[in-house]
C-alpha positions as CSV (number, residue, x, y, z in Angstrom):
1,M,81.2,-115.1,93.2
2,P,78.0,-116.3,91.4
3,E,74.7,-114.5,92.2
4,K,72.0,-116.7,93.4
5,T,68.6,-116.2,91.9
6,F,65.9,-118.8,93.0
7,G,68.2,-121.7,93.4
8,V,70.3,-120.8,90.1
9,H,73.5,-119.5,90.2
10,R,74.6,-117.3,87.5
11,E,78.1,-118.1,85.8
12,S,79.7,-115.3,83.8
13,G,82.1,-115.8,81.0
14,A,80.2,-116.6,77.8
15,M,81.0,-115.3,74.3
16,Q,78.3,-113.9,72.0
17,S,78.5,-114.0,68.4
18,P,78.3,-110.6,66.4
19,K,74.9,-112.1,65.2
20,G,73.6,-112.4,68.7
21,P,73.6,-114.9,71.4
22,A,74.8,-118.3,70.7
23,R,72.8,-121.6,71.6
24,A,74.4,-123.3,74.3
25,F,75.6,-126.9,73.8
26,V,75.4,-129.5,76.8
27,V,77.8,-132.1,78.0
28,F,76.4,-134.9,80.1
29,D,78.0,-137.2,82.7
30,L,76.7,-140.8,82.4
31,D,76.8,-142.8,85.7
32,G,74.2,-141.3,88.2
33,T,73.3,-138.7,85.7
34,L,71.5,-140.5,82.8
35,V,71.5,-144.0,84.0
36,D,71.7,-146.1,87.2
37,T,74.7,-148.4,86.5
38,S,75.2,-149.1,90.3
39,Q,74.0,-152.8,90.4
40,D,75.9,-154.0,87.4
41,L,79.2,-152.2,88.8
42,T,78.5,-154.0,92.0
43,N,77.8,-157.4,90.4
44,A,81.0,-157.2,88.5
45,L,83.2,-155.9,91.6
46,N,82.1,-158.5,93.8
47,H,82.8,-161.1,91.4
48,A,86.4,-159.8,91.0
49,L,86.8,-159.2,94.8
50,R,85.5,-162.6,95.5
51,G,87.8,-164.2,93.0
52,A,90.8,-162.8,94.7
53,G,89.6,-164.0,98.0
54,L,88.0,-160.7,99.3
55,A,84.9,-159.9,100.9
56,G,82.4,-158.2,98.8
57,V,80.7,-154.7,98.9
58,T,77.3,-153.5,99.0
59,R,75.5,-151.5,96.1
60,R,75.4,-148.4,98.6
61,Q,79.1,-148.6,99.1
62,V,79.7,-149.0,95.2
63,I,77.7,-145.5,95.0
64,T,79.9,-143.7,97.3
65,L,83.1,-145.1,95.6
66,V,82.3,-144.4,92.2
67,G,83.1,-141.3,90.3
68,E,86.9,-141.0,89.2
69,G,87.3,-143.8,87.0
70,S,87.3,-147.7,87.2
71,R,90.7,-148.2,88.6
72,K,89.9,-145.6,91.4
73,L,86.9,-147.6,92.2
74,V,88.8,-150.7,92.4
75,D,91.4,-149.2,94.5
76,R,88.9,-147.8,97.0
77,A,86.9,-151.2,97.1
78,V,90.0,-153.1,97.9
79,R,91.1,-150.7,100.6
80,S,87.4,-150.9,101.8
81,V,87.3,-154.5,102.4
82,G,90.9,-154.5,103.8
83,G,92.6,-156.1,101.1
84,D,96.4,-155.9,100.1
85,P,96.8,-153.2,97.5
86,A,98.8,-155.4,95.5
87,L,95.6,-157.3,94.7
88,A,94.3,-154.1,93.1
89,D,95.8,-155.0,89.5
90,P,94.1,-158.5,89.0
91,V,90.9,-157.3,90.6
92,A,90.9,-154.4,88.2
93,K,91.4,-156.7,85.2
94,D,88.7,-159.0,86.2
95,F,86.4,-156.6,87.3
96,L,86.7,-154.9,83.6
97,D,86.5,-158.0,82.0
98,R,83.5,-159.1,83.6
99,Y,81.6,-155.7,83.6
100,R,82.2,-155.5,79.7
101,D,79.8,-158.5,79.3
102,H,77.1,-157.3,81.6
103,V,76.9,-153.5,81.5
104,L,73.4,-153.6,80.7
105,D,72.1,-156.5,82.8
106,E,70.4,-154.4,85.6
107,T,71.3,-150.8,84.4
108,T,68.3,-148.4,83.5
109,P,67.8,-144.9,82.5
110,Y,66.4,-142.6,85.1
111,L,62.5,-141.9,84.5
112,G,62.2,-139.4,81.7
113,V,65.9,-139.3,80.8
114,E,65.3,-140.5,77.3
115,D,62.5,-138.1,76.4
116,V,64.5,-135.4,77.7
117,L,67.6,-136.4,75.9
118,T,65.5,-136.7,72.6
119,S,63.9,-133.4,73.0
120,M,67.0,-131.3,73.8
121,A,68.8,-133.1,70.8
122,R,66.6,-131.4,68.4
123,D,67.9,-128.0,69.0
124,R,71.0,-128.5,71.1
125,D,74.6,-130.1,70.4
126,L,74.7,-132.8,73.0
127,C,78.0,-134.5,74.0
128,L,78.8,-137.3,76.7
129,Y,81.9,-137.5,78.9
130,S,82.2,-140.3,81.3
131,N,85.3,-141.2,83.4
132,K,84.4,-144.9,82.7
133,P,86.3,-146.8,80.0
134,G,85.0,-145.8,76.5
135,R,84.2,-149.3,75.5
136,H,81.7,-149.6,78.3
137,V,80.2,-146.1,77.5
138,Q,79.5,-147.1,73.9
139,A,78.1,-150.3,75.0
140,I,75.7,-148.7,77.2
141,L,74.7,-146.2,74.5
142,E,74.4,-148.5,71.7
143,G,72.3,-150.8,73.9
144,L,70.1,-148.2,75.0
145,G,69.8,-146.9,71.4
146,W,71.2,-143.5,72.2
147,S,74.4,-143.3,70.4
148,R,72.8,-141.0,67.7
149,L,71.8,-138.3,70.2
150,F,75.4,-137.1,71.0
151,R,77.8,-135.4,68.6
152,H,80.9,-136.7,70.6
153,V,81.4,-139.3,73.3
154,F,84.3,-139.6,75.6
155,G,85.2,-142.2,78.2
156,G,88.0,-141.9,80.8
157,D,90.6,-143.4,78.4
158,W,90.1,-140.6,75.9
159,G,93.8,-139.8,75.8
160,G,94.2,-137.5,78.7
161,P,93.4,-136.8,82.4
162,R,90.0,-137.7,83.6
163,K,87.6,-135.1,85.3
164,P,88.0,-133.3,87.5
165,A,90.5,-132.0,85.1
166,P,88.9,-129.8,82.2
167,D,91.2,-131.3,79.5
168,G,88.6,-133.5,78.2
169,L,85.9,-131.0,78.2
170,M,88.2,-128.7,76.3
171,E,89.0,-131.2,73.7
172,L,85.1,-131.9,73.1
173,C,84.8,-128.3,72.8
174,S,87.5,-128.0,70.1
175,R,86.0,-131.0,68.2
176,L,82.6,-129.3,68.3
177,G,84.3,-126.0,67.2
178,R,82.7,-124.1,69.9
179,P,84.3,-122.2,72.8
180,C,83.8,-123.9,76.2
181,A,82.0,-120.6,77.4
182,Q,79.2,-121.7,75.3
183,G,78.9,-124.9,76.9
184,I,76.9,-126.4,80.1
185,M,78.2,-129.6,81.8
186,V,75.5,-131.7,83.5
187,G,76.7,-134.1,86.0
188,D,75.9,-135.7,89.4
189,G,79.4,-135.2,91.2
190,L,81.9,-132.8,92.4
191,T,84.1,-134.1,89.7
192,D,81.7,-132.8,86.9
193,V,81.1,-129.6,88.7
194,Q,85.0,-129.0,89.1
195,A,85.7,-130.0,85.6
196,G,83.0,-127.8,84.0
197,R,84.2,-124.7,86.1
198,A,87.7,-125.2,85.4
199,A,87.0,-125.3,81.6
200,G,84.9,-122.2,81.7
201,M,81.4,-123.9,81.2
202,G,78.2,-123.6,83.0
203,T,77.3,-126.2,85.4
204,V,74.2,-128.2,86.4
205,A,74.2,-130.7,89.1
206,V,71.7,-133.4,89.4
207,T,70.6,-134.7,92.8
208,Y,68.3,-137.5,92.0
209,G,71.2,-140.0,91.1
210,Y,74.1,-140.9,93.1
211,R,74.7,-137.7,95.0
212,S,72.6,-135.2,96.9
213,G,72.8,-131.5,97.3
214,E,74.9,-132.0,100.3
215,D,77.6,-133.8,98.5
216,L,78.5,-130.6,96.5
217,T,79.6,-128.5,99.6
218,G,81.8,-125.8,98.6
219,E,81.4,-126.3,94.9
220,L,77.9,-124.8,94.1
221,P,77.0,-125.4,90.5
222,G,74.9,-123.2,88.2
223,A,71.9,-125.0,89.2
224,L,70.9,-128.0,91.1
225,C,68.4,-130.6,89.4
226,D,66.1,-132.8,91.4
227,A,64.4,-134.6,88.6
228,P,65.3,-135.3,84.7
229,S,62.1,-133.3,83.6
230,A,63.7,-130.2,85.1
231,L,66.9,-130.4,83.1
232,P,66.0,-128.5,80.0
233,P,64.6,-125.5,81.8
234,L,67.5,-125.3,84.1
235,V,69.7,-125.6,81.5
236,A,68.0,-122.7,79.5
237,V,68.0,-120.7,82.7
238,V,71.8,-121.3,83.2
239,A,72.4,-120.5,79.5
240,Q,70.6,-117.3,79.7
241,G,72.4,-116.3,82.8
242,R,75.6,-116.7,80.5
243,G,74.1,-114.5,77.4
244,L,73.2,-117.7,75.7
245,L,70.3,-119.2,74.2
């Protein structure tokens, strides 16, 4: 079991270079971690649901339904409004088409995130792994001018199973040429913590986005982060606890 120290849980398993400790790299989730996409998701989903003759959902409902990819979001939304599961296919197509053209209408970064990313990218390798389709991820990053900050970017259609499976993280580590034990997964949900832990990475869960600390019951991360400004020092503490810089 990890050892609790001032709200940070030490996770073992890092590999050190014969030359000394390696510098940890960081893999970020997107929705609910770096940006608030909830209103654009809600607008596109309601467009698709109503086009199929179904009732719409609220932004708060969407926040509770999101996390394991676009199709899971649609399936859950159709069920939540009492729709026939057979409608999920056309609703999903309409939703994805609509969202593609409106990914940045009302989506905004969390306060301070851009400065944090820019600062961290100066001395750490940063990657991004979201369960949403890669084309939507790229459109958001390009629209915000963030593409240059990340060495590698994966969407949920990267070619293997989505989070919470560790496969995508393991592939990212392979492309970086770094062992997963030197990485730290930063996200807002159980899927991020579970994927990071299964891949042998350190974990930081943010509580300022879509999820609270209570939502992580039973899946305690290496650290909980309640503000973007706290990410760099928390990542450093988790890295140090794993024998990394």
